[in-house]
LUMNU-82768 format. One record per residue (C-alpha): residue in three letters; residue number from 1; x, y, z. Coordinates in nm, 3 decimals, padded with zeros to 5 digits. Layout:
<rs>
@residuo=ALA, num=NUM, x=X, y=Y, z=Z
...
</rs>
This chain:
<rs>
@residuo=MET, num=1, x=-00.004, y=-00.011, z=00.009
@residuo=ILE, num=2, x=00.314, y=00.221, z=-00.054
@residuo=CYS, num=3, x=00.148, y=00.440, z=-00.335
@residuo=GLY, num=4, x=-00.174, y=00.486, z=-00.174
@residuo=ALA, num=5, x=-00.036, y=00.521, z=00.191
@residuo=ARG, num=6, x=-00.185, y=00.806, z=00.408
@residuo=TYR, num=7, x=00.147, y=00.814, z=00.649
@residuo=PRO, num=8, x=00.506, y=00.897, z=00.582
@residuo=ILE, num=9, x=00.712, y=00.645, z=00.384
@residuo=LEU, num=10, x=01.046, y=00.570, z=00.473
@residuo=THR, num=11, x=01.264, y=00.655, z=00.153
@residuo=HIS, num=12, x=01.443, y=00.328, z=00.177
@residuo=ARG, num=13, x=01.102, y=00.132, z=00.197
@residuo=LEU, num=14, x=00.979, y=00.326, z=-00.106
@residuo=ALA, num=15, x=01.320, y=00.240, z=-00.296
@residuo=TRP, num=16, x=01.281, y=-00.116, z=-00.228
@residuo=ALA, num=17, x=00.934, y=-00.121, z=-00.353
@residuo=LEU, num=18, x=01.012, y=00.060, z=-00.673
@residuo=HIS, num=19, x=01.297, y=-00.170, z=-00.749
@residuo=HIS, num=20, x=01.114, y=-00.494, z=-00.665
@residuo=GLY, num=21, x=00.760, y=-00.386, z=-00.796
@residuo=SER, num=22, x=00.571, y=-00.473, z=-00.481
@residuo=ASP, num=23, x=00.536, y=-00.345, z=-00.110
@residuo=PRO, num=24, x=00.773, y=-00.489, z=00.126
@residuo=ASP, num=25, x=00.622, y=-00.737, z=00.388
@residuo=PRO, num=26, x=00.451, y=-00.547, z=00.631
@residuo=GLY, num=27, x=00.599, y=-00.783, z=00.915
@residuo=LEU, num=28, x=00.948, y=-00.731, z=00.798
@residuo=LEU, num=29, x=01.198, y=-00.435, z=00.823
@residuo=ILE, num=30, x=01.387, y=-00.302, z=00.528
@residuo=LEU, num=31, x=01.759, y=-00.350, z=00.624
@residuo=HIS, num=32, x=02.094, y=-00.190, z=00.484
@residuo=ARG, num=33, x=02.375, y=-00.414, z=00.395
@residuo=CYS, num=34, x=02.592, y=-00.087, z=00.373
@residuo=ASN, num=35, x=02.525, y=-00.011, z=00.719
@residuo=ASN, num=36, x=02.398, y=00.342, z=00.619
@residuo=PRO, num=37, x=02.071, y=00.422, z=00.746
@residuo=ARG, num=38, x=02.037, y=00.712, z=00.467
@residuo=CYS, num=39, x=02.120, y=00.474, z=00.174
@residuo=CYS, num=40, x=01.848, y=00.396, z=-00.078
@residuo=ASN, num=41, x=02.061, y=00.209, z=-00.317
@residuo=PRO, num=42, x=01.812, y=-00.090, z=-00.370
@residuo=GLU, num=43, x=02.109, y=-00.312, z=-00.415
@residuo=HIS, num=44, x=02.192, y=-00.250, z=-00.051
@residuo=LEU, num=45, x=01.852, y=-00.322, z=00.087
@residuo=TYR, num=46, x=01.707, y=-00.658, z=00.197
@residuo=GLN, num=47, x=01.389, y=-00.752, z=00.396
@residuo=GLY, num=48, x=01.465, y=-00.908, z=00.761
@residuo=THR, num=49, x=01.343, y=-00.942, z=01.110
@residuo=HIS, num=50, x=01.408, y=-00.734, z=01.403
@residuo=GLN, num=51, x=01.654, y=-01.007, z=01.529
@residuo=ASP, num=52, x=01.855, y=-00.971, z=01.183
@residuo=ASN, num=53, x=01.860, y=-00.597, z=01.244
@residuo=TYR, num=54, x=02.004, y=-00.649, z=01.576
@residuo=ASP, num=55, x=02.269, y=-00.911, z=01.444
@residuo=ASP, num=56, x=02.353, y=-00.653, z=01.176
@residuo=SER, num=57, x=02.420, y=-00.415, z=01.448
@residuo=VAL, num=58, x=02.639, y=-00.626, z=01.661
@residuo=ARG, num=59, x=02.846, y=-00.720, z=01.370
@residuo=ALA, num=60, x=02.889, y=-00.354, z=01.274
@residuo=GLY, num=61, x=02.984, y=-00.270, z=01.618
@residuo=SER, num=62, x=02.689, y=-00.033, z=01.662
@residuo=VAL, num=63, x=02.581, y=-00.214, z=01.999
@residuo=ASN, num=64, x=02.792, y=-00.132, z=02.308
@residuo=HIS, num=65, x=02.710, y=-00.430, z=02.517
@residuo=PRO, num=66, x=02.556, y=-00.694, z=02.290
@residuo=GLY, num=67, x=02.541, y=-00.954, z=02.567
@residuo=MET, num=68, x=02.415, y=-00.703, z=02.834
@residuo=LEU, num=69, x=02.057, y=-00.619, z=02.702
@residuo=GLY, num=70, x=01.817, y=-00.672, z=02.991
@residuo=VAL, num=71, x=02.066, y=-00.674, z=03.254
@residuo=ARG, num=72, x=01.962, y=-00.411, z=03.527
@residuo=GLY, num=73, x=02.041, y=-00.333, z=03.872
@residuo=THR, num=74, x=02.360, y=-00.457, z=04.059
@residuo=ASP, num=75, x=02.420, y=-00.716, z=03.808
@residuo=HIS, num=76, x=02.493, y=-00.458, z=03.539
@residuo=PRO, num=77, x=02.877, y=-00.395, z=03.532
@residuo=ARG, num=78, x=02.822, y=00.018, z=03.535
@residuo=SER, num=79, x=02.636, y=-00.035, z=03.866
@residuo=HIS, num=80, x=02.762, y=00.091, z=04.181
@residuo=PRO, num=81, x=02.917, y=-00.139, z=04.412
@residuo=ARG, num=82, x=02.693, y=-00.283, z=04.697
@residuo=ALA, num=83, x=02.922, y=-00.115, z=04.965
@residuo=VAL, num=84, x=02.878, y=00.233, z=04.795
@residuo=ARG, num=85, x=02.502, y=00.162, z=04.788
@residuo=GLU, num=86, x=02.494, y=00.074, z=05.164
@residuo=ARG, num=87, x=02.717, y=00.350, z=05.274
@residuo=ALA, num=88, x=02.485, y=00.611, z=05.088
@residuo=LEU, num=89, x=02.180, y=00.475, z=05.227
@residuo=GLN, num=90, x=02.347, y=00.488, z=05.560
@residuo=MET, num=91, x=02.421, y=00.851, z=05.523
@residuo=LEU, num=92, x=02.036, y=00.919, z=05.457
@residuo=ARG, num=93, x=01.936, y=00.727, z=05.774
@residuo=ASP, num=94, x=02.202, y=00.916, z=05.967
@residuo=ASP, num=95, x=02.032, y=01.248, z=05.846
@residuo=VAL, num=96, x=01.703, y=01.150, z=05.946
@residuo=LYS, num=97, x=01.830, y=01.047, z=06.294
@residuo=ALA, num=98, x=02.032, y=01.395, z=06.330
@residuo=GLY, num=99, x=01.676, y=01.557, z=06.240
@residuo=LYS, num=100, x=01.776, y=01.695, z=05.894
@residuo=GLY, num=101, x=01.507, y=01.472, z=05.726
@residuo=LEU, num=102, x=01.543, y=01.296, z=05.397
@residuo=ASN, num=103, x=01.837, y=01.517, z=05.274
@residuo=TYR, num=104, x=01.917, y=01.397, z=04.927
@residuo=LEU, num=105, x=02.097, y=01.685, z=04.799
@residuo=ASP, num=106, x=02.363, y=01.669, z=05.077
@residuo=VAL, num=107, x=02.415, y=01.312, z=05.007
@residuo=GLU, num=108, x=02.461, y=01.398, z=04.651
@residuo=ARG, num=109, x=02.701, y=01.636, z=04.712
@residuo=ARG, num=110, x=02.896, y=01.419, z=04.956
@residuo=THR, num=111, x=02.872, y=01.100, z=04.709
@residuo=GLY, num=112, x=02.832, y=01.199, z=04.368
@residuo=ILE, num=113, x=02.541, y=00.976, z=04.337
@residuo=THR, num=114, x=02.238, y=01.134, z=04.190
@residuo=ARG, num=115, x=01.924, y=01.221, z=04.373
@residuo=GLN, num=116, x=01.708, y=01.002, z=04.149
@residuo=THR, num=117, x=01.948, y=00.699, z=04.220
@residuo=LEU, num=118, x=01.936, y=00.764, z=04.584
@residuo=ARG, num=119, x=01.546, y=00.773, z=04.582
@residuo=ARG, num=120, x=01.520, y=00.470, z=04.383
@residuo=TRP, num=121, x=01.766, y=00.280, z=04.623
@residuo=ARG, num=122, x=01.585, y=00.396, z=04.915
@residuo=ALA, num=123, x=01.239, y=00.264, z=04.761
@residuo=GLU, num=124, x=01.415, y=-00.071, z=04.665
@residuo=SER, num=125, x=01.550, y=-00.114, z=05.014
@residuo=ALA, num=126, x=01.222, y=-00.040, z=05.184
@residuo=ALA, num=127, x=01.051, y=-00.285, z=04.947
@residuo=ASP, num=128, x=01.313, y=-00.550, z=05.030
@residuo=GLN, num=129, x=01.235, y=-00.524, z=05.410
</rs>
């Protein structure tokens, strides 16, 4: 339905359709052998799945951590060590005991850990108890 489409058509999909004389399969992506998203050369285009697209990006080196998709929290290699997390949470608890309340800004300045991360850690630790 490329010719009668009522939505924007990506140029590489149009190039593929014009070259092959038919619309691309709606369940598939039009991928680039040349790894250049702006390319519209029909000789460089082929149909593929999302997995094919991901595999291409891994081969091209476009994905930073191909084995780390879905790895979150303390399992992620860039997460803060548990000791840093516990120390920051202890600082928050100490501030509450000292009557300062939840002083996220002060702990952020002392540790360099953002308020958003501190809030998330505090919520997670409360949920664990």
